[in-house]
C-alpha positions as a Python dict, from the first residue, in 0.01 Angstrom:
ca = {
    (1, 'M'): (0, 0, 0),
    (2, 'I'): (121, -71, 372),
    (3, 'E'): (258, -389, 437),
    (4, 'S'): (330, -537, 740),
    (5, 'L'): (688, -779, 740),
    (6, 'K'): (677, -841, 1083),
    (7, 'R'): (437, -807, 1387),
    (8, 'G'): (448, -852, 1742),
    (9, 'K'): (190, -969, 2008),
    (10, 'S'): (-209, -885, 1878),
    (11, 'E'): (-398, -618, 2075),
    (12, 'V'): (-586, -901, 2248),
    (13, 'E'): (-264, -1038, 2368),
    (14, 'R'): (-167, -682, 2515),
    (15, 'A'): (-487, -641, 2679),
    (16, 'D'): (-491, -930, 2844),
    (17, 'D'): (-126, -859, 2993),
    (18, 'D'): (-287, -506, 3091),
    (19, 'A'): (-570, -656, 3270),
    (20, 'K'): (-329, -868, 3465),
    (21, 'V'): (-143, -587, 3569),
    (22, 'Q'): (-467, -385, 3630),
    (23, 'T'): (-527, -622, 3899),
    (24, 'V'): (-233, -653, 4067),
    (25, 'V'): (-183, -277, 4097),
    (26, 'K'): (-519, -251, 4253),
    (27, 'D'): (-466, -448, 4492),
    (28, 'T'): (-115, -355, 4616),
    (29, 'L'): (-219, 39, 4645),
    (30, 'A'): (-528, -56, 4880),
    (31, 'A'): (-288, -238, 5092),
    (32, 'I'): (-88, 68, 5138),
    (33, 'E'): (-393, 298, 5151),
    (34, 'N'): (-520, 51, 5425),
    (35, 'R'): (-220, -25, 5611),
    (36, 'G'): (40, 241, 5520),
    (37, 'D'): (410, 159, 5647),
    (38, 'A'): (349, -189, 5710),
    (39, 'A'): (222, -280, 5370),
    (40, 'V'): (513, -54, 5221),
    (41, 'R'): (781, -251, 5443),
    (42, 'E'): (621, -617, 5321),
    (43, 'L'): (592, -494, 4959),
    (44, 'A'): (971, -366, 4985),
    (45, 'I'): (1108, -694, 5160),
    (46, 'T'): (910, -876, 4925),
    (47, 'F'): (982, -726, 4544),
    (48, 'D'): (1285, -509, 4652),
    (49, 'K'): (1428, -773, 4895),
    (50, 'D'): (1523, -462, 5119),
    (51, 'D'): (1425, -450, 5536),
    (52, 'R'): (1536, -120, 5608),
    (53, 'A'): (1500, 72, 5948),
    (54, 'S'): (1370, 364, 5748),
    (55, 'Y'): (1320, 386, 5354),
    (56, 'R'): (1406, 748, 5389),
    (57, 'L'): (1758, 816, 5322),
    (58, 'S'): (1954, 1040, 5612),
    (59, 'E'): (2193, 1280, 5495),
    (60, 'S'): (2504, 1076, 5625),
    (61, 'E'): (2360, 792, 5426),
    (62, 'I'): (2314, 1019, 5109),
    (63, 'E'): (2686, 1178, 5154),
    (64, 'R'): (2836, 776, 5151),
    (65, 'L'): (2642, 685, 4862),
    (66, 'V'): (2744, 993, 4684),
    (67, 'A'): (3106, 993, 4803),
    (68, 'K'): (3147, 596, 4602),
    (69, 'V'): (3063, 774, 4285),
    (70, 'K'): (3337, 826, 4050),
    (71, 'P'): (3495, 1166, 3983),
    (72, 'R'): (3465, 1105, 3618),
    (73, 'D'): (3071, 995, 3677),
    (74, 'L'): (3003, 1265, 3885),
    (75, 'D'): (3141, 1499, 3649),
    (76, 'D'): (2943, 1327, 3351),
    (77, 'I'): (2616, 1363, 3568),
    (78, 'H'): (2710, 1780, 3606),
    (79, 'F'): (2749, 1752, 3247),
    (80, 'A'): (2446, 1611, 3201),
    (81, 'Q'): (2243, 1840, 3444),
    (82, 'T'): (2379, 2122, 3337),
    (83, 'Q'): (2220, 2088, 2987),
    (84, 'V'): (1865, 1979, 3108),
    (85, 'R'): (1836, 2277, 3360),
    (86, 'Q'): (1957, 2505, 3058),
    (87, 'F'): (1679, 2410, 2863),
    (88, 'A'): (1422, 2370, 3162),
    (89, 'E'): (1552, 2766, 3241),
    (90, 'A'): (1471, 2830, 2877),
    (91, 'Q'): (1153, 2677, 2862),
    (92, 'R'): (1026, 2853, 3210),
    (93, 'K'): (1150, 3224, 3058),
    (94, 'S'): (906, 3163, 2810),
    (95, 'M'): (608, 3107, 3029),
    (96, 'T'): (498, 3463, 3193),
    (97, 'D'): (223, 3588, 3359),
    (98, 'I'): (8, 3824, 3228),
    (99, 'E'): (-211, 4111, 3280),
    (100, 'V'): (-488, 4258, 3052),
    (101, 'E'): (-703, 4545, 3058),
    (102, 'P'): (-989, 4394, 2775),
    (103, 'M'): (-1243, 4718, 2890),
    (104, 'P'): (-1185, 5050, 3110),
    (105, 'G'): (-1209, 4894, 3465),
    (106, 'V'): (-1168, 4520, 3407),
    (107, 'I'): (-839, 4357, 3469),
    (108, 'L'): (-778, 3979, 3408),
    (109, 'G'): (-466, 3769, 3438),
    (110, 'H'): (-310, 3480, 3513),
    (111, 'R'): (10, 3336, 3715),
    (112, 'N'): (219, 3055, 3691),
    (113, 'I'): (229, 2870, 4046),
    (114, 'P'): (442, 2611, 4112),
    (115, 'V'): (291, 2234, 4185),
    (116, 'Q'): (365, 2234, 4571),
    (117, 'S'): (494, 1878, 4612),
    (118, 'V'): (611, 1647, 4397),
    (119, 'G'): (694, 1298, 4370),
    (120, 'C'): (979, 1156, 4121),
    (121, 'Y'): (1024, 807, 4058),
    (122, 'V'): (1362, 725, 3933),
    (123, 'P'): (1376, 338, 3781),
    (124, 'A'): (1683, 152, 3899),
    (125, 'G'): (1543, -234, 3964),
    (126, 'K'): (1670, -390, 3658),
    (127, 'F'): (1884, -33, 3493),
    (128, 'P'): (2010, 230, 3759),
    (129, 'M'): (1842, 494, 3524),
    (130, 'V'): (2004, 811, 3650),
    (131, 'A'): (1911, 1006, 3386),
    (132, 'S'): (1513, 1012, 3510),
    (133, 'A'): (1683, 1161, 3781),
    (134, 'H'): (1822, 1465, 3579),
    (135, 'M'): (1490, 1504, 3404),
    (136, 'S'): (1227, 1492, 3687),
    (137, 'V'): (1427, 1644, 3980),
    (138, 'V'): (1625, 1893, 3784),
    (139, 'T'): (1295, 2016, 3591),
    (140, 'A'): (1110, 2032, 3896),
    (141, 'K'): (1335, 2237, 4084),
    (142, 'V'): (1369, 2483, 3763),
    (143, 'A'): (1002, 2517, 3810),
    (144, 'G'): (1033, 2599, 4188),
    (145, 'V'): (839, 2331, 4346),
    (146, 'P'): (901, 2360, 4724),
    (147, 'R'): (913, 1990, 4832),
    (148, 'I'): (1080, 1738, 4592),
    (149, 'A'): (1058, 1372, 4708),
    (150, 'A'): (1232, 1084, 4507),
    (151, 'T'): (1213, 722, 4503),
    (152, 'T'): (1402, 453, 4327),
    (153, 'A'): (1448, 54, 4402),
    (154, 'P'): (1776, -74, 4576),
    (155, 'F'): (2026, -169, 4261),
    (156, 'Q'): (2234, -475, 4354),
    (157, 'G'): (2133, -488, 4766),
    (158, 'E'): (2166, -109, 4824),
    (159, 'P'): (2044, 248, 4674),
    (160, 'N'): (2215, 286, 4384),
    (161, 'P'): (2507, 577, 4431),
    (162, 'A'): (2489, 748, 4088),
    (163, 'V'): (2113, 780, 4122),
    (164, 'V'): (2154, 916, 4456),
    (165, 'A'): (2417, 1162, 4371),
    (166, 'A'): (2205, 1247, 4070),
    (167, 'M'): (1907, 1316, 4331),
    (168, 'H'): (2080, 1483, 4573),
    (169, 'L'): (2290, 1711, 4329),
    (170, 'G'): (1924, 1804, 4097),
    (171, 'G'): (1780, 1902, 4432),
    (172, 'A'): (1574, 1646, 4566),
    (173, 'H'): (1432, 1740, 4939),
    (174, 'E'): (1389, 1388, 5038),
    (175, 'I'): (1493, 1082, 4887),
    (176, 'Y'): (1339, 713, 4962),
    (177, 'C'): (1468, 367, 4851),
    (178, 'L'): (1158, 212, 4738),
    (179, 'G'): (1072, 106, 4442),
    (180, 'G'): (769, -6, 4179),
    (181, 'I'): (399, 37, 4311),
    (182, 'Q'): (537, 49, 4673),
    (183, 'G'): (744, 383, 4556),
    (184, 'V'): (475, 560, 4377),
    (185, 'G'): (201, 439, 4597),
    (186, 'A'): (333, 520, 4946),
    (187, 'L'): (403, 894, 4787),
    (188, 'A'): (77, 929, 4646),
    (189, 'L'): (-148, 807, 4908),
    (190, 'G'): (89, 884, 5204),
    (191, 'T'): (189, 626, 5528),
    (192, 'E'): (245, 744, 5852),
    (193, 'T'): (618, 844, 5841),
    (194, 'I'): (583, 967, 5413),
    (195, 'A'): (380, 1263, 5357),
    (196, 'P'): (164, 1273, 5033),
    (197, 'V'): (289, 1457, 4731),
    (198, 'H'): (51, 1654, 4537),
    (199, 'M'): (193, 1508, 4190),
    (200, 'L'): (368, 1175, 4043),
    (201, 'V'): (637, 1196, 3769),
    (202, 'G'): (877, 970, 3619),
    (203, 'P'): (880, 658, 3397),
    (204, 'G'): (879, 311, 3499),
    (205, 'N'): (754, -24, 3416),
    (206, 'A'): (404, -155, 3348),
    (207, 'F'): (335, -178, 3685),
    (208, 'V'): (443, 194, 3770),
    (209, 'A'): (238, 316, 3501),
    (210, 'E'): (-14, 149, 3566),
    (211, 'A'): (-14, 267, 3934),
    (212, 'K'): (13, 626, 3805),
    (213, 'R'): (-299, 595, 3599),
    (214, 'Q'): (-504, 428, 3889),
    (215, 'L'): (-402, 733, 4118),
    (216, 'F'): (-455, 978, 3879),
    (217, 'G'): (-739, 1230, 4020),
    (218, 'R'): (-605, 1192, 4361),
    (219, 'V'): (-294, 1309, 4268),
    (220, 'G'): (-171, 1485, 3928),
    (221, 'I'): (55, 1281, 3705),
    (222, 'D'): (321, 1378, 3427),
    (223, 'L'): (122, 1136, 3168),
    (224, 'F'): (130, 748, 3088),
    (225, 'A'): (490, 691, 3057),
    (226, 'G'): (497, 328, 3030),
    (227, 'P'): (732, 63, 2857),
    (228, 'T'): (967, 292, 2620),
    (229, 'E'): (869, 254, 2274),
    (230, 'T'): (1093, 366, 1961),
    (231, 'M'): (999, 381, 1562),
    (232, 'V'): (1238, 426, 1304),
    (233, 'I'): (1131, 620, 988),
    (234, 'A'): (1401, 537, 744),
    (235, 'D'): (1472, 499, 379),
    (236, 'D'): (1766, 393, 119),
    (237, 'T'): (1959, 696, 291),
    (238, 'V'): (2069, 500, 552),
    (239, 'D'): (2148, 101, 586),
    (240, 'G'): (2045, -190, 824),
    (241, 'E'): (2287, -157, 1067),
    (242, 'M'): (2187, 190, 1181),
    (243, 'C'): (1801, 104, 1182),
    (244, 'A'): (1869, -224, 1396),
    (245, 'T'): (2092, -46, 1655),
    (246, 'D'): (1839, 208, 1722),
    (247, 'L'): (1566, -28, 1715),
    (248, 'L'): (1763, -245, 1988),
    (249, 'G'): (1922, 29, 2165),
    (250, 'Q'): (1570, 127, 2327),
    (251, 'A'): (1446, -280, 2289),
    (252, 'E'): (1667, -347, 2590),
    (253, 'H'): (1489, -157, 2793),
    (254, 'G'): (1240, -443, 2911),
    (255, 'Y'): (1056, -760, 2782),
    (256, 'N'): (771, -510, 2622),
    (257, 'S'): (940, -229, 2485),
    (258, 'P'): (767, -206, 2140),
    (259, 'A'): (1019, -122, 1849),
    (260, 'V'): (882, -23, 1492),
    (261, 'L'): (1056, 0, 1149),
    (262, 'V'): (846, 241, 919),
    (263, 'T'): (1009, 236, 573),
    (264, 'N'): (971, 245, 205),
    (265, 'S'): (1264, 23, 96),
    (266, 'R'): (1212, -356, 108),
    (267, 'K'): (1598, -396, 91),
    (268, 'L'): (1607, -188, 420),
    (269, 'A'): (1389, -349, 571),
    (270, 'D'): (1539, -735, 473),
    (271, 'D'): (1866, -551, 587),
    (272, 'T'): (1749, -443, 938),
    (273, 'L'): (1557, -774, 1020),
    (274, 'A'): (1963, -932, 920),
    (275, 'E'): (2112, -713, 1122),
    (276, 'I'): (1911, -732, 1402),
    (277, 'D'): (1966, -1113, 1438),
    (278, 'R'): (2330, -1035, 1377),
    (279, 'I'): (2332, -765, 1674),
    (280, 'L'): (2152, -1009, 1893),
    (281, 'E'): (2414, -1290, 1895),
    (282, 'I'): (2657, -1020, 2056),
    (283, 'L'): (2417, -762, 2264),
    (284, 'P'): (2509, -846, 2619),
    (285, 'T'): (2155, -753, 2674),
    (286, 'A'): (2002, -955, 2427),
    (287, 'E'): (1796, -1211, 2667),
    (288, 'T'): (1592, -905, 2738),
    (289, 'A'): (1595, -693, 2376),
    (290, 'S'): (1547, -1049, 2206),
    (291, 'V'): (1191, -1068, 2364),
    (292, 'S'): (1089, -746, 2317),
    (293, 'W'): (1194, -792, 1951),
    (294, 'R'): (1019, -1114, 1938),
    (295, 'D'): (709, -1007, 2108),
    (296, 'Y'): (651, -636, 2029),
    (297, 'G'): (868, -578, 1734),
    (298, 'E'): (735, -473, 1385),
    (299, 'V'): (829, -378, 1030),
    (300, 'I'): (607, -185, 803),
    (301, 'L'): (705, -152, 470),
    (302, 'C'): (506, 128, 252),
    (303, 'D'): (479, 256, -113),
    (304, 'S'): (549, 631, 7),
    (305, 'Y'): (656, 910, 247),
    (306, 'D'): (268, 994, 242),
    (307, 'E'): (181, 639, 399),
    (308, 'M'): (487, 655, 625),
    (309, 'L'): (365, 963, 800),
    (310, 'E'): (15, 837, 797),
    (311, 'V'): (122, 516, 984),
    (312, 'A'): (375, 707, 1217),
    (313, 'N'): (111, 967, 1337),
    (314, 'D'): (-133, 637, 1391),
    (315, 'I'): (146, 474, 1630),
    (316, 'A'): (240, 794, 1792),
    (317, 'S'): (542, 621, 1919),
    (318, 'E'): (724, 763, 2224),
    (319, 'H'): (1039, 827, 2027),
    (320, 'V'): (1057, 865, 1675),
    (321, 'Q'): (1395, 850, 1490),
    (322, 'V'): (1380, 998, 1154),
    (323, 'M'): (1628, 917, 900),
    (324, 'T'): (1534, 1038, 556),
    (325, 'D'): (1601, 1233, 251),
    (326, 'R'): (1332, 1503, 385),
    (327, 'D'): (1354, 1476, 753),
    (328, 'D'): (1219, 1876, 793),
    (329, 'W'): (890, 1732, 614),
    (330, 'F'): (845, 1481, 895),
    (331, 'L'): (920, 1741, 1143),
    (332, 'D'): (644, 1954, 960),
    (333, 'N'): (384, 1736, 962),
    (334, 'M'): (420, 1477, 1218),
    (335, 'H'): (180, 1568, 1535),
    (336, 'S'): (139, 1252, 1748),
    (337, 'Y'): (450, 1136, 1921),
    (338, 'G'): (680, 1188, 2218),
    (339, 'A'): (966, 1332, 2049),
    (340, 'L'): (1162, 1322, 1747),
    (341, 'F'): (1513, 1268, 1692),
    (342, 'L'): (1607, 1397, 1300),
    (343, 'G'): (1867, 1287, 1086),
    (344, 'P'): (2141, 974, 1103),
    (345, 'R'): (2389, 1203, 1348),
    (346, 'T'): (2074, 1223, 1608),
    (347, 'N'): (2005, 901, 1806),
    (348, 'V'): (1739, 875, 2110),
    (349, 'A'): (2015, 755, 2355),
    (350, 'N'): (2139, 1123, 2330),
    (351, 'G'): (1734, 1246, 2428),
    (352, 'D'): (1759, 983, 2713),
    (353, 'K'): (2066, 1037, 2890),
    (354, 'V'): (2233, 1405, 2800),
    (355, 'I'): (2124, 1628, 2508),
    (356, 'G'): (1921, 1853, 2730),
    (357, 'T'): (1557, 1758, 2622),
    (358, 'N'): (1344, 1545, 2872),
    (359, 'H'): (1326, 1175, 2829),
    (360, 'T'): (1014, 1136, 3034),
    (361, 'L'): (769, 1095, 2675),
    (362, 'P'): (413, 1017, 2628),
    (363, 'T'): (368, 632, 2542),
    (364, 'R'): (64, 392, 2413),
    (365, 'K'): (-59, 671, 2192),
    (366, 'A'): (-80, 959, 2420),
    (367, 'G'): (99, 1207, 2197),
    (368, 'R'): (-187, 1242, 2051),
    (369, 'Y'): (-298, 1467, 2339),
    (370, 'T'): (-16, 1536, 2505),
    (371, 'G'): (389, 1597, 2501),
    (372, 'G'): (636, 1508, 2734),
    (373, 'L'): (769, 1606, 3044),
    (374, 'W'): (867, 1962, 3051),
    (375, 'V'): (891, 2255, 3330),
    (376, 'G'): (555, 2375, 3246),
    (377, 'K'): (417, 2042, 3373),
    (378, 'F'): (515, 2164, 3738),
    (379, 'L'): (326, 2465, 3712),
    (380, 'K'): (-44, 2587, 3739),
    (381, 'T'): (-170, 2844, 3523),
    (382, 'H'): (-443, 3008, 3755),
    (383, 'S'): (-629, 3305, 3632),
    (384, 'Y'): (-749, 3599, 3850),
    (385, 'Q'): (-1040, 3895, 3793),
    (386, 'K'): (-1077, 4278, 3897),
    (387, 'V'): (-1354, 4502, 3846),
    (388, 'Q'): (-1194, 4850, 3971),
    (389, 'T'): (-1455, 5069, 3869),
    (390, 'N'): (-1840, 5119, 3954),
    (391, 'E'): (-1875, 5160, 3563),
    (392, 'A'): (-1715, 4849, 3484),
    (393, 'A'): (-1897, 4626, 3774),
    (394, 'A'): (-2257, 4802, 3635),
    (395, 'S'): (-2175, 4750, 3228),
    (396, 'I'): (-2050, 4408, 3248),
    (397, 'G'): (-2293, 4330, 3494),
    (398, 'E'): (-2564, 4394, 3266),
    (399, 'Y'): (-2444, 4138, 3011),
    (400, 'C'): (-2397, 3886, 3292),
    (401, 'S'): (-2740, 3932, 3419),
    (402, 'R'): (-2905, 3848, 3099),
    (403, 'L'): (-2665, 3557, 3008),
    (404, 'C'): (-2723, 3394, 3331),
    (405, 'M'): (-3152, 3440, 3259),
    (406, 'L'): (-3066, 3297, 2913),
    (407, 'E'): (-2952, 3005, 3116),
    (408, 'G'): (-3215, 3007, 3356),
    (409, 'F'): (-2970, 3077, 3643),
    (410, 'V'): (-3165, 3297, 3858),
    (411, 'G'): (-2921, 3292, 4148),
    (412, 'H'): (-2596, 3366, 3936),
    (413, 'A'): (-2830, 3656, 3767),
    (414, 'E'): (-2868, 3815, 4146),
    (415, 'Q'): (-2477, 3817, 4166),
    (416, 'A'): (-2444, 4031, 3847),
    (417, 'N'): (-2785, 4253, 3926),
    (418, 'L'): (-2663, 4339, 4300),
    (419, 'R'): (-2386, 4498, 4154),
    (420, 'V'): (-2593, 4679, 3868),
    (421, 'R'): (-2789, 4814, 4143),
    (422, 'R'): (-2545, 4924, 4372),
    (423, 'Y'): (-2232, 5051, 4149),
    (424, 'G'): (-2497, 5124, 3859),
    (425, 'G'): (-2778, 5292, 4038),
    (426, 'R'): (-3008, 5094, 3843),
    (427, 'N'): (-3372, 4962, 4001),
    (428, 'I'): (-3376, 4582, 3904),
    (429, 'P'): (-3663, 4388, 3993),
    (430, 'Y'): (-3538, 4051, 4197),
    (431, 'G'): (-3489, 3766, 3974),
    (432, 'E'): (-3531, 3948, 3634),
    (433, 'A'): (-3250, 3991, 3400),
    (434, 'A'): (-3122, 4382, 3330),
    (435, 'E'): (-3249, 4523, 3064),
}
């Protein structure tokens, strides 16, 4: 039996919150589309508290900001980007162009072509998420994207030096100081001074995630990466302190970050709840984490590992920390999630910041149909065909003619019939199928 020991906000309450966000985003994007730079400036002044002559950083400003970053911090950024780059390069090598000849004279193939321009959003208004620059900019660079525009909100009155350094070192061609809806909206829609991009990537708050959702179709997006989510799947091989630490480590992201414990141990569930109360008394970010835990925290007690697996796949959380006596069993059987973190030595923070896998991951059950951001997201696989001999043109044309007529597409059939007549010497009456 599956028992809920702690619940968060109901689905109705969450839907009401979503509806309010949707309205704000719709109106804001309409203002940007209709009024361009003027609207972007007003939004930046209102929400970013930033009034600048130009929201694109100049080369000299980038150099000045990078120079503010401590050498140790720069070394750490280089290290993290090396890990991300190496993994992305390995992924890119796994994606090959192909060409086959399924029948004599017929050539089929595909090419992997980079998206031509990408807008990378890097959150920084509350926390300067340096790592998000690695995940988006570096990965796009490895994919070969020719134009990478990155944007971030000001932090404590100016573009955060470490974030700008990560964008610059990662390979961004343009860097803007714009946060929130105005940042992604300006890049997607374009203004008088900002050329629109073909694709938006990067995590963000509920407003950024909703803006990407509403812009999808006009531009491509990586995925719906909204407020962070974490799940801990644990049994009595670990203790409450570890589970509580891993839950609150993600709950501090924002006020609406779901954190869920799934366990088959009532003792572990009780110990984790007690440890969460203890840690919230000493955690510097408790003001945020406590609200997330209160409104979005859950503890689910199961009778069996099969039930734990069922719950985990249904919730399809962004981050899934597995700490059990059968971690590989969960690896083999989990099918809906953002990323897995297997074993007590592993933790979500490693994946978020430095280990090399990408931290832009699907949220809100999107893990049921997509994985996270990776180098392949920046590549479009385009097919091509060549018919190289008269015999092949006539042979495949006969099949095509009959199949087109089967569907009632006479004009389609004539495309095939023309080749059969011309290259096969067949006399096919107009509008009839090849026999």
